[in-house]
C-alpha positions in Angstrom: 35.5 46.4 -38.7 34.8 44.3 -35.8 31.2 44.7 -34.3 30.9 47.0 -31.4 27.8 46.6 -29.3 26.2 50.0 -29.2 25.5 50.0 -25.3 29.1 48.8 -24.6 30.7 52.2 -24.1 27.7 53.6 -22.4 27.6 51.0 -19.8 31.4 51.3 -19.2 31.4 55.1 -19.2 31.7 55.6 -15.5 34.5 53.0 -15.0 38.1 53.9 -14.6 39.6 50.8 -16.2 38.4 47.9 -18.1 39.2 44.2 -18.3 39.6 42.8 -21.9 36.8 40.4 -21.2 34.3 43.3 -20.8 35.5 44.7 -23.9 35.0 41.6 -25.8 38.6 41.0 -27.1 38.8 37.5 -28.2 40.9 38.2 -31.3 44.5 37.0 -31.4 47.4 38.8 -33.1 49.4 36.1 -34.7 49.7 33.3 -32.2 49.5 35.4 -29.2 46.6 36.7 -27.2 48.3 40.0 -26.8 45.1 42.0 -25.9 43.0 39.4 -24.3 43.4 37.2 -21.2 44.7 38.8 -18.1 44.8 42.3 -19.6 43.6 45.5 -18.0 43.0 48.7 -19.9 44.0 52.3 -18.7 44.4 55.8 -20.1 48.1 55.9 -19.3 51.1 53.4 -18.6 51.7 55.0 -15.3 48.3 54.1 -14.1 49.0 50.6 -15.3 52.1 50.6 -13.4 50.4 51.8 -10.2 47.9 49.0 -10.2 50.5 46.4 -11.3 52.5 47.2 -8.2 49.5 46.9 -6.1 48.6 43.5 -7.8 52.2 42.4 -6.7 51.4 43.6 -3.2 54.3 46.2 -3.4 53.7 48.6 -0.5 54.8 51.7 1.2 58.4 51.3 2.1 59.4 48.7 -0.4 61.9 49.3 -3.1 61.9 48.8 -6.8 65.1 48.7 -9.0 64.7 51.1 -12.0 67.3 52.1 -14.7 68.4 55.7 -14.4 67.9 56.3 -18.1 64.1 56.6 -18.1 61.6 59.3 -18.3 60.9 61.4 -15.2 57.1 60.4 -15.3 57.9 57.0 -14.0 58.1 58.5 -10.5 54.3 59.5 -10.3 52.9 56.0 -9.3 55.9 55.4 -6.9 55.2 58.7 -5.0 51.5 58.0 -5.0 52.1 54.6 -3.1 55.1 55.6 -1.1 57.4 52.9 -2.8 61.0 54.0 -3.1 62.7 53.9 -6.4 66.3 52.5 -6.4 68.0 53.9 -9.6 71.0 52.3 -11.2 73.1 53.0 -14.3 72.8 50.7 -17.3 75.7 49.7 -19.6 76.5 51.9 -22.6 74.4 49.9 -25.0 71.4 49.9 -22.6 71.9 46.4 -21.3 71.6 45.7 -17.5 74.7 45.9 -15.4 73.9 43.0 -13.2 76.8 43.3 -10.8 75.8 47.1 -10.1 72.1 46.0 -9.7 72.9 43.3 -7.4 74.8 45.6 -5.1 71.7 47.7 -4.6 69.5 44.9 -3.5 68.2 45.2 0.0 65.7 43.1 2.2 63.0 45.8 0.9 63.7 45.3 -2.8 60.7 43.6 -4.3 61.1 44.1 -8.0 63.3 44.9 -10.9 61.8 47.0 -13.5 63.5 46.9 -17.1 62.6 48.8 -20.3 62.2 47.5 -23.8 64.0 50.7 -24.9 62.6 52.2 -28.1 60.7 48.8 -28.8 64.0 46.7 -28.9 63.8 43.5 -27.0 65.6 43.3 -23.6 68.0 40.2 -22.6 64.9 38.6 -21.1 66.6 35.3 -20.3 69.3 36.9 -18.1 66.9 39.3 -16.6 64.5 36.4 -15.5 67.3 34.3 -14.2 68.6 37.2 -12.2 65.1 37.9 -10.7 64.6 34.3 -9.9 68.0 34.1 -8.2 67.1 37.1 -6.0 63.4 36.5 -5.6 62.3 39.6 -7.4 59.4 40.4 -9.5 60.3 41.2 -13.2 58.2 44.3 -14.2 58.3 44.6 -18.1 58.2 48.2 -19.2 57.0 47.9 -22.8 56.0 51.6 -23.2 57.8 51.8 -26.6 57.3 48.2 -27.8 53.7 47.7 -29.0 53.5 45.0 -31.6 57.3 44.2 -31.5 58.3 40.6 -31.1 61.2 38.6 -29.5 61.8 35.1 -30.7 58.1 34.8 -31.9 56.7 36.4 -28.7 55.2 39.8 -28.4 56.9 42.2 -26.3 54.6 43.0 -23.3 54.0 39.3 -22.6 57.3 38.2 -20.9 57.8 39.9 -17.6 55.9 38.8 -14.5 53.6 41.8 -15.3 53.9 44.1 -18.2 52.9 47.7 -18.9 52.5 48.7 -22.5 51.7 52.2 -23.8 49.5 51.7 -27.0 49.0 55.5 -27.4 52.7 56.0 -28.3 51.9 53.6 -31.3 48.4 54.4 -32.5 46.7 57.7 -33.4 44.7 57.7 -30.3 44.2 60.2 -27.2 45.3 57.7 -24.7 45.4 53.9 -24.1 47.7 51.6 -22.1 47.5 48.1 -20.7 48.7 46.2 -17.7 49.1 42.4 -18.6 49.5 39.8 -15.8 51.7 37.2 -17.5 52.8 34.9 -14.6 49.8 32.6 -14.1 51.0 31.5 -10.7 51.1 35.1 -9.4 47.7 35.9 -10.9 46.2 32.8 -9.0 48.1 33.6 -5.8 47.5 37.3 -5.4 43.8 38.4 -5.0 44.1 42.2 -5.6 40.9 43.6 -7.3 41.6 46.5 -9.5 39.6 49.4 -8.2 37.0 51.4 -10.1 37.3 55.1 -9.7 34.7 57.6 -10.6 35.1 60.2 -13.5 34.0 63.0 -11.2 36.9 62.5 -8.8 39.4 62.9 -11.9 37.4 65.8 -13.2 37.7 67.6 -9.9 41.5 67.0 -9.8 42.0 68.0 -13.3 40.3 71.3 -12.7 42.3 71.8 -9.5 45.6 71.3 -11.4 44.4 73.7 -14.2 43.9 76.3 -11.5 47.4 75.5 -10.0 49.1 76.0 -13.3 47.1 79.3 -13.8 48.1 80.6 -10.5 51.5 79.3 -10.9 51.9 81.1 -14.2 50.8 84.4 -12.6 53.6 84.0 -10.0 51.1 83.7 -7.2 52.5 80.3 -6.0 55.8 78.7 -6.2 57.0 75.2 -6.3 58.8 74.0 -3.0 62.5 73.2 -3.9 62.9 70.8 -0.8 60.0 68.3 -1.6 60.5 65.0 -0.1 60.9 62.2 -2.6 58.1 60.3 -1.1 55.5 63.2 -1.2 53.5 64.6 -3.8 54.6 67.8 -5.4 54.4 70.7 -2.7 53.5 74.1 -3.6 53.4 77.4 -1.6 50.2 79.1 -1.6 50.3 82.2 0.4 50.9 80.9 4.0 49.7 77.4 3.6 51.2 74.3 1.8 49.1 72.3 -0.7 50.0 68.9 -2.1 48.8 67.9 -5.6 49.2 64.4 -6.9 49.6 63.6 -10.6 46.2 64.1 -12.3 46.9 61.6 -14.9 46.7 58.8 -12.3 42.9 59.5 -12.3 41.9 59.9 -15.9 40.0 57.1 -17.5 40.7 55.7 -20.9 39.0 57.7 -23.8 35.7 56.3 -25.2 36.7 56.8 -28.8 40.1 55.2 -28.1 38.3 52.0 -27.0 36.4 51.8 -30.4 39.6 52.3 -32.4 41.5 49.7 -30.4 38.7 47.2 -30.7 38.2 47.7 -34.4 41.8 48.1 -35.7 43.2 45.2 -38.1 46.5 44.7 -36.2 47.8 42.2 -38.8 47.7 44.8 -41.5 48.9 47.6 -39.0 51.9 45.4 -38.1 52.8 44.8 -41.7 52.7 48.5 -42.5 54.7 49.5 -39.5 57.4 46.9 -40.5 57.6 48.5 -44.0 58.2 51.9 -42.4 60.9 50.5 -40.3 62.7 49.3 -43.4 62.3 52.8 -45.1 63.7 54.6 -42.1 66.5 52.1 -41.7 67.7 53.0 -45.2 67.9 56.6 -44.0 69.7 55.7 -40.9 72.4 53.9 -42.8 73.1 57.2 -44.7 73.5 59.2 -41.3 75.9 56.6 -40.1 78.4 58.0 -42.6 78.1 61.6 -40.9 79.4 61.3 -37.4 76.5 59.1 -36.3 76.7 55.4 -35.1 73.9 53.1 -34.2 73.2 52.2 -30.6 72.0 48.9 -31.8 73.9 46.9 -34.4 70.8 45.7 -36.1 66.9 45.7 -36.1 65.9 42.1 -35.0 63.3 40.2 -37.0 60.0 41.0 -35.8 61.0 44.3 -34.1 59.0 47.5 -34.6 60.9 50.2 -32.9 58.9 53.2 -31.8 62.1 55.3 -32.7 65.7 54.5 -33.7 68.3 56.0 -31.6 71.8 57.3 -33.1 75.0 58.2 -31.0 76.5 61.6 -32.1 80.1 61.0 -32.3 81.2 64.6 -31.9 81.1 67.3 -29.2 77.8 67.2 -27.3 77.4 71.1 -27.8 77.1 70.7 -31.6 74.0 68.3 -30.9 71.7 71.3 -30.9 72.9 72.5 -34.3 72.5 69.2 -35.9 68.9 69.0 -34.4 68.0 72.5 -35.6 69.3 71.4 -39.0 67.1 68.3 -39.3 64.1 70.1 -38.0 64.5 73.0 -40.6 64.4 70.5 -43.4 61.4 68.6 -42.0 63.2 65.6 -40.5 61.7 64.9 -37.1 64.4 64.4 -34.5 64.5 64.8 -30.8 66.3 64.1 -27.5 64.8 61.6 -25.0 64.1 61.5 -22.2 63.6 64.2 -19.5 65.5 62.3 -16.9 64.3 62.2 -13.2 65.7 65.1 -11.1 67.8 63.0 -8.8 69.4 61.4 -11.9 70.3 64.9 -13.3 71.5 66.3 -9.9 73.7 63.2 -9.4 75.6 63.4 -12.7 78.7 61.5 -11.3 76.6 58.6 -9.9 74.6 58.3 -13.1 77.0 59.3 -15.8 75.9 56.8 -18.4 72.3 57.9 -18.2 73.1 61.6 -18.5 75.7 61.1 -21.3 73.1 59.0 -23.3 70.6 61.8 -22.7 73.0 64.3 -24.3 74.5 61.9 -27.0 71.5 60.3 -28.4 69.2 61.5 -31.2 66.1 59.9 -31.9 64.2 59.3 -35.2 60.7 58.2 -34.9 59.3 55.3 -37.0 
């Protein structure tokens, strides 16, 4: 176990976020300083995304292109900043439809966010060429891809900035990183990541707990006509109260920092890769029974967070299949909970909605 100075966590206790240099991250994983360099640590990936957009000087009124097949929590940092999301449908194999994306670019479009779905590498060469052509930042959403590789490079080191959710891959309470990969951007932009007090997050956490309590008692109701740029609005008697996402103000857990710093990542990587091979054998069996793979193969070096399979029969039978797996101890689930506007506009985002109902996910 790597030595952790006894006063390290005590000295950093009041801080909202940390730079890897402060934590003493000097180890490399393979040939890449994945956890060192221009890396900032947060509790959750949506915090990292918020500060990443601030670093890129994306501001209120700007637009960011985001694939429609994505978890609804993506909206929190955008609403906090007043940045508009321009959703677009992907291709059926979860690759970018560049013609469709191009048609949605306006003078206010500043960045393209793309996801390394389930830990599989994206078509980075085409994405980077597209962003260069249209003068857009490339935000790499690597929430699912911690310790996955692409042509010898770690996912989460390829976009202009990258967001990685480590807590999804490790047994930790929380933990995510913002990595600034483009050195030219890092030198050009002078944004200083702010430090928020834990007291503020505690107050907001208590406030949101009380909100949940009163809402569960039927004393307040969520407004159905909320503006997409506002925080969530609730009716409380004769007044309206806005509540931002409390997750945006929670600091990374102290024990999490110790685990992250002391873990042997080389061994962890090898063990995860072995697990992938075992699960893949199970997947090959399922492909004989009305399932097909979304991805033709698992590339060398890839460690998926989960493996998605396409159900080939009627969607309404999916719930029966899911109950069957769960009954016999096989973990499987739908993903994700799509953003409200994507669900409401089913015709506009047909592929995202169909994939949500046709894909069954098996975790590694």
